[in-house]
C-alpha positions in Angstrom: -0.1 0.0 0.0 1.4 3.5 -1.1 0.8 6.6 0.5 0.1 9.5 -1.7 2.0 12.9 -0.6 -1.0 15.5 -0.4 -0.1 19.0 -0.4 -1.8 21.4 1.9 -1.6 25.2 2.3 -2.2 27.7 4.9 -6.0 28.0 3.9 -6.1 24.1 3.9 -4.8 23.7 7.1 -7.2 26.3 8.5 -10.1 24.7 7.0 -9.5 21.8 8.3 -8.8 23.1 12.1 -11.9 25.2 11.9 -14.3 21.5 11.0 -12.6 19.6 13.4 -13.0 22.4 16.5 -16.1 22.7 15.5 -17.6 20.8 12.3 -21.4 22.8 12.5 -19.7 25.8 12.0 -21.1 27.6 8.1 -18.9 28.1 5.2 -19.2 31.5 5.1 -18.1 31.9 8.4 -15.1 29.8 7.3 -14.8 32.7 4.5 -14.8 35.5 6.9 -11.7 33.8 9.2 -9.7 32.8 5.9 -10.4 36.0 3.8 -12.0 33.9 0.5 -15.6 33.9 -0.7 -17.9 31.0 0.2 -18.1 29.8 -2.9 -14.0 29.0 -3.0 -14.3 27.3 0.7 -17.4 25.2 -1.0 -15.0 24.5 -3.6 -11.9 23.5 -1.1 -14.0 21.5 0.8 -14.9 19.5 -2.0 -11.3 18.6 -2.9 -10.5 17.8 0.4 -13.3 15.6 0.7 -12.7 14.2 -2.9 -9.1 13.2 -2.1 -9.7 11.5 1.0 -8.5 14.2 3.4 -11.8 15.0 5.2 -14.3 12.6 5.7 -17.4 12.9 8.2 -18.6 9.8 9.9 -21.1 9.3 13.1 -20.8 8.0 15.5 -21.1 7.6 19.5 -19.7 9.5 22.3 -18.4 6.8 24.1 -17.5 9.4 27.3 -20.9 10.1 27.2 -22.7 6.6 26.9 -20.7 4.4 29.5 -19.9 1.8 26.7 -16.4 0.1 27.4 -13.5 -0.1 24.8 -11.5 -3.0 24.6 -7.7 -3.0 22.9 -6.9 -6.5 22.1 -3.1 -6.9 21.1 -2.9 -10.0 18.7 0.4 -11.7 17.2 -0.8 -13.9 14.7 0.1 -15.7 11.5 -3.3 -15.1 9.5 -4.3 -11.2 10.1 -6.7 -11.0 7.6 -8.8 -13.9 9.1 -8.9 -13.1 12.1 -10.2 -9.1 11.0 -12.8 -11.1 8.5 -13.8 -13.0 11.9 -15.1 -9.8 13.1 -15.6 -7.4 10.0 -19.9 -7.8 10.7 -19.2 -7.8 14.4 -22.1 -5.0 15.9 -19.2 -4.7 19.0 -15.8 -4.5 16.5 -14.6 -0.7 16.4 -11.9 -1.0 13.7 -8.9 -3.3 13.0 -4.9 -2.3 12.4 -2.5 -4.6 11.3 1.0 -3.1 13.3 4.4 -3.7 13.4 6.0 -5.0 16.6 5.8 -8.5 18.3 1.6 -8.0 18.1 0.9 -7.5 14.9 -2.5 -6.5 15.2 -4.6 -4.3 17.3 -8.7 -4.6 17.3 -10.8 -2.4 18.9 -14.3 -3.3 20.8 -17.3 -2.0 22.4 -19.5 -3.3 24.8 -22.0 -2.3 27.5 -19.9 -5.0 29.9 -16.6 -6.2 30.6 -17.8 -9.8 30.6 -19.4 -9.8 26.9 -16.2 -8.4 25.8 -14.2 -10.5 27.5 -16.4 -13.9 26.5 -16.0 -12.7 23.3 -12.4 -12.6 23.3 -11.7 -16.2 25.1 -14.3 -18.2 22.9 -13.3 -16.4 19.6 -9.8 -15.0 19.5 -7.8 -16.6 21.6 -8.7 -20.9 20.7 -8.1 -19.7 16.9 -5.3 -22.0 15.7 -3.3 -19.0 14.0 -3.2 -17.0 17.3 -0.4 -17.2 19.4 -1.2 -14.7 21.9 -3.7 -12.1 22.7 -3.6 -9.3 25.4 -7.0 -7.6 26.5 -6.9 -4.4 28.1 -9.9 -2.1 28.6 -9.7 1.6 27.9 -9.9 3.7 31.3 -10.5 7.0 30.3 -9.8 9.3 27.4 -8.5 13.2 27.5 -10.9 14.1 24.6 -14.6 12.9 23.6 -13.9 9.7 21.6 -16.2 9.4 19.0 -16.5 5.8 17.0 -18.7 4.5 14.4 -21.2 1.7 16.3 -23.1 -0.5 14.2 -26.3 -0.3 15.5 -28.8 -3.1 14.4 -32.2 -1.7 13.3 -34.2 -5.0 14.0 -32.9 -8.2 15.4 -31.5 -10.8 12.7 -32.5 -14.5 12.7 -28.5 -15.5 13.0 -25.9 -13.4 14.3 -23.5 -11.7 11.6 -20.3 -14.3 12.6 -22.4 -17.3 12.5 -22.2 -18.3 16.0 -25.2 -20.1 17.3 -26.1 -18.5 20.7 -26.8 -22.2 21.6 -23.3 -23.5 21.3 -21.7 -20.4 23.4 -21.0 -21.0 27.2 -20.6 -17.7 28.5 -24.3 -16.9 27.0 -25.7 -19.5 28.6 -24.0 -18.9 31.8 -25.2 -15.2 31.5 -21.2 -13.8 31.4 -22.2 -12.2 28.1 -25.4 -10.4 26.8 -25.3 -11.8 23.0 -25.0 -10.4 20.0 -27.3 -6.9 19.4 -28.0 -8.5 16.0 -30.2 -11.4 17.1 -33.5 -11.5 19.0 -31.5 -13.1 22.2 -29.6 -10.0 22.8 -30.1 -9.6 26.2 -28.3 -5.5 26.9 -29.9 -2.4 26.6 -27.6 0.0 24.3 -27.9 -1.7 21.2 
């Protein structure tokens, strides 16, 4: 994967900073501060979006809703397999292939620690391609932490991962709320 070099001038930097600080700021307000016309600001924002430099993602402020975030560092021989295992999981926030001893970092969100831990214990640690997995909970963040969380519009017949709740020991022992995509989900957020 190659990364393109992107040249930003001072006005682009100012626009990005202003949008970062206040995503609801109008183009007219930006134009006054940057000393350009509103159509010029609109064109610059359009180009920044087309290049993928700025994007807008709807998310949930995890500091406001009391959701736990698990950071799972994994050493595996098959990063793609592990990432694909969680691609459609509502609890899965993102995954990163990394350098170093652990070559995969996964972020999960959940209402309780037991559900998060049971998912790691039942899905990641037993996998034959996983040599180790460290499970850590994010205690706090200095800034608001807004992440996209996949909410289910209505329960699906089967969870997207294909795991049957009848076969899940953690679910049967009430150590896990179950998948929000299923009608068997016992939590309240999703």
